[in-house]
N, C-alpha and C positions, 0 to 999 in steps of 0.2 A: 412191327414192334415186338420186342422180346418180352415175354411174360416173366414176372419176378418169381424166384424160387421160394419167396417168403409170403406168409399170410399174417393177418392180424393175430397177435398172440397175448397181448396184455394191453388194457386200456385204463386211462385215468379220466374220471369224470369231475366236473365242477357243476354243482347243482344238477340239473336234468340233462346236461350236455356232455357228450364225450369230447374231451378237450385234447387229449393226446393218445396216440396209438403206437405201441411198439410192435414191430413186425418180427417174425422169426420162423424157425422151422425146427422140427425134431423128428427123430426116428426111434422106434422101439423094436428091438429084435431079441429073440430068445437064443439060448446057447446051442440050439439045433439049427440055427440059421433060418428060422422062420420069421418073416417080417410080420410083426403083430399090429403095428399102427404107424402112421406118419402124419405129419402136419407140414404143409409146404412140400418141397421137392426133396425126398430122402437121398437122391443121387447128387445133390449139391456138394461140390468139392470145397472143403474148408480146412483151414489149419486148426489142429487141436490145441495148439499152444501148450500151456502147462498141463492140460488134461492128458497129455501123452506120457507124463512122468512115470506112472506105474509100469508102462510098457518099456520105457527106456531103462528101467531097473532090471528087467528080466535076464539079460545075458549074465550079469554079475551073479545073480542068485542061481541061475541054471548051472553055472560053472563052479558052484559051491564057494564063491568068493566070500560070502558072509561067514562061512565056517572057517575058511583059511585065515581071514582077518579077525575073527572073533567078534563080528558085529552083533550087537544086541538087536532085539525086535524094535526098540525105540530108534536105533540108528538106521535100520532098514526103512522104517516109516519116514524118516526125514529125507532119505534119498528119493522117496516118491512124492515129496511135499513142495508146497509153495509156502514156506513158513513165514512168520511175521517178525523175525529178527530179534526176539526176546533174548535175555541172558541165557535162559534154559536152552533155547534153540542154538545159540552161538556155542554154548558149552558142548552140546551134542555134536556139532560140526567139528569142534576142536578134538573131541574124543576120537572121531573117525580119522582125522588127520594124523593123530599120534599113532594109531594102529597101522596105517598104511605108509607112514614115513613121508608125509608131505606137509606143507604149511599153507596158510591161506594165500601166500604169495603165488602159489601154483594155480590158484583158481583163476579162470579166464572169464568169469561172469560179470566182472565189474563191481561197482558198489552203488548203493542208493540208501536213503534214510530208511530205517526200519518201518515196515507197515504198522507195527504196534505203536500207537500214539504215545503211550506212557514211556516205552523204551526210547523212542525218538526224543522225547522231552528230556529224559535223563541224560542221554548222550550230549544234547545241546547244553544242558546245565553244567556238565563236567568238561565242556569244551572238547569233546571227542568227535573226531570225524568218522563216520561209518566206514567200515572196512568190508571186504568181500564176504567174510563169514556171516555178516548180517543180511546179505542179499537173499531174496526169497528163493532163488534157484541154487544156492550154495550146496544144498543137499544133493541135488541131481548131479552137479558138477563133481562133488566129492565121490559119488558113486562111479562116475566115469573115470576119475583118477584111480579109484580102487580097482576097476576092471583093467585099466592099462597096466598098473603095477602088477596085478596078478599074472599077467602074461608077458611081463618084461618088455612092454612096448614103450616107446618114448612118450613122455607126458607133455612136452613143450607145445605140441599142436593137437592135443587130444580132441579139440572141437572141430577139426578139419573134417569135412564130409568124407574125405578119402582116407582118413585114419582107420586102421583095422577095427577099433572098437565102435566107431560110428557105423561101419558096414555091418557089424554084428547086431547093433541096436536096430538098424533099419530092417534087417532080415527078421528079427524077432517081432518087431512091430507089424510088419507087413503080413507075416504068417498068422499072427493073432487076429488080424482084421480081415483076412481073406483077400488080400490085394497083392498083385505081383509087385515086387520091389521096384521094378522099372516104372510102374504106374503111380507110384507115390510122388507127389510134387514136393520138392524140398525147398525150404526157405530158411532164413536165419532168424532165430527167436530173439526176444529182447535181451536175453542173457548171452547171446552170440553163438549158442549151440545150434545144430541143425534142428529144424522142426518139420512136421509132416502135414500135408493136406491130402485128405481122402474123402470119399462120400460119407455123409452123415450115417447112412445105413451100415457101412463097414465099420465105422468107429463104434457104433452101438453093438455090433457083433463082437468086437474086441472086448468091450466091457462085460458082455454076457459070458464070454469064454473065460475071462479073468476070474469071474465069480463061480463059474461052473465048468471047469476044464475036463469034463468027463470023457471027451473024445480026443484029448490031446496026448502026445507021447508022455510017458511017466515022468521024465525029468522036467519037462515044461509044466505039467500039471502040478508037480510038487512045488515048483517055483511060484506058480500062480497062488497056491494056497499060502505059502510063506509071506508073500506080498500082501494079500488081502487080510491075513491074520494080523500082520504088523499094522496096517492101516486102521483096522477095527480096534485093535488093542491100544493104539496111541493116536487117537484123533486129534489130540492137542498138538501133535507134531505136523499134521497135514496142512493146516493153515494157522490157526491160532485162536486164542480166547475170544469167544463171542462171534467168530466168523461162521459163515453158512456151512461150509464143508465140515468143520469141526463139530458144530452144534448138531447137524443132521446125523452124523455118525454116532455122536454121544446118545442122542435120543432114540435112534433106531436099534441100538443094543445088538449089534452084530448082524443085522439084516441087510444093511446097505453100505456100499462104499461110495464116496463122492470125491470128485476131483475136478475143480474148475480150471478154466484157462482164461487168458486175456481176451479182450474184444468180444465178450459175451458168450463164450463157449462153456458148456458144462457137460461133463461125463458122469453117469451114474451107473452103478451095478447093483442088482438085487440078487441076493443069494438064493440058491435053490431051496424050495420049501418055505420061503418067506411069505408068500401070498396064500398058499394053501398046501397041504401035504402033497408032495409029488410035483409041485410046480417047478419048472426049470429055472435056471439062472436067466436073468433078463438084463439087457443093456439098453441104456438110453443116452442119446447124444442130442444136445440142444444147442442152437445158435440163435442169439438175438442179433438182428441184422445191423442195428445201429451201434453195436459194441457195448451197450449197457454200462456206460461209464459211471453211473451212480449206483449200479448194482441193485436196482429195484426190480428189474424184470426177471433176471435169471433165477433167483431163489423162489420167487412166487410161481413162476412157470414150472420149475422142478417139483415144488410141493403139490401143485395142482395135478401134475401127471401122476405122482406117487399116490395121491388121494384117489384119483379116478381108477388106478390099477388096484387099489386096496392094499397097498404095500405098507401103509402106516395106519395105526388105530387112531380113533378120535382123540384120546388123551395125548398121543404123540404129536398129532397135528396141532393141538392146543399149545403144547410146549414150544412149538416152532412158529407160533402165530405172529411174532414180530417180523417174520420174513414173508408172510402171506399165508395162503395164496390170495386172500381177499382181506383188505384192511382199510380203515378210514384214512382219508387224506385231510391233514390238518394244516391250518395256517399258523402264523407266528404267535397268535393268541391262543393256540390250541383249540380253536373252533373247528368242528368238522365241516368241511366245505365240499367234500366229494368222496370218491372212493377209487381205490386201485383194485382191479379185478381181472381174472383171466378172460380171454376172449376166444376160447376154443373148447371143443369137446372131442375126446378121443373116440374115433370110430375104428373099431377093431376090424382087421382084415380077416 
């Protein structure tokens, strides 16, 4: 019988009984490639899904594409984002397209209703059908188009894994995460672009290096700083109003970057010096095994890890308390009937 790579990670009680258990795994690695802690099997190979977006933006920034096209910090942020499709997000996408001479018809991400409920309601009220610029991956796809345009590559099949820009993206991603390109398992993401599966521990290393690129070549280190600065400066672009990634980065005030992905994946990066003077950059990769469709496990687990590491002060944790890590479970009459709470303790290596 094969043992599971996952362990209990979050539990829901009702009265004195544990009624539901979410299983998961995480890895914590510093920018010197020291494994700090793990829960479950840190060598489990998993797709990062949208948590890979900051890495997918690297080749464009490394090649000074942001300068060539005159991209703002806000536009760089949305290239790394899973935005919620608001009018502001759509306008930012349109601005990128005007600069690189494409239209949303060139986007190959498809279309879906905006994740922002108010925006979705407004579109329905006006009888408007959502278009690709509202897709939560339209920023990433716009960045890919910008990279193709920069190098005079064709844009008709820019999401083909054999396209030159996708090969550049794979090399940048694998290099950041310390994995041979041939060892990266490729899949097709929900937006039709290539996506990557690697061990949790390597993904955590990538986030640590993104925040603390002290040993990377100068051009890549500069690109990492431009990306993290954009994410920190414009957290509203990264997901959207009230969402976990946005709220965490707002409250952390420059200490943390956050990028979630579908099916219960979460990437976090802690900036150097954020825990104590001289502390290295730290990367965290989390996976909730059941996909966390209600998004109740991933934020609570992330906050518990950050709390145990000392990355957030008590007032900051209080500001994020609607996400966890421990909070009462209420019924329809708002009576407290149980509790949602973490089911792990970090054991440092």
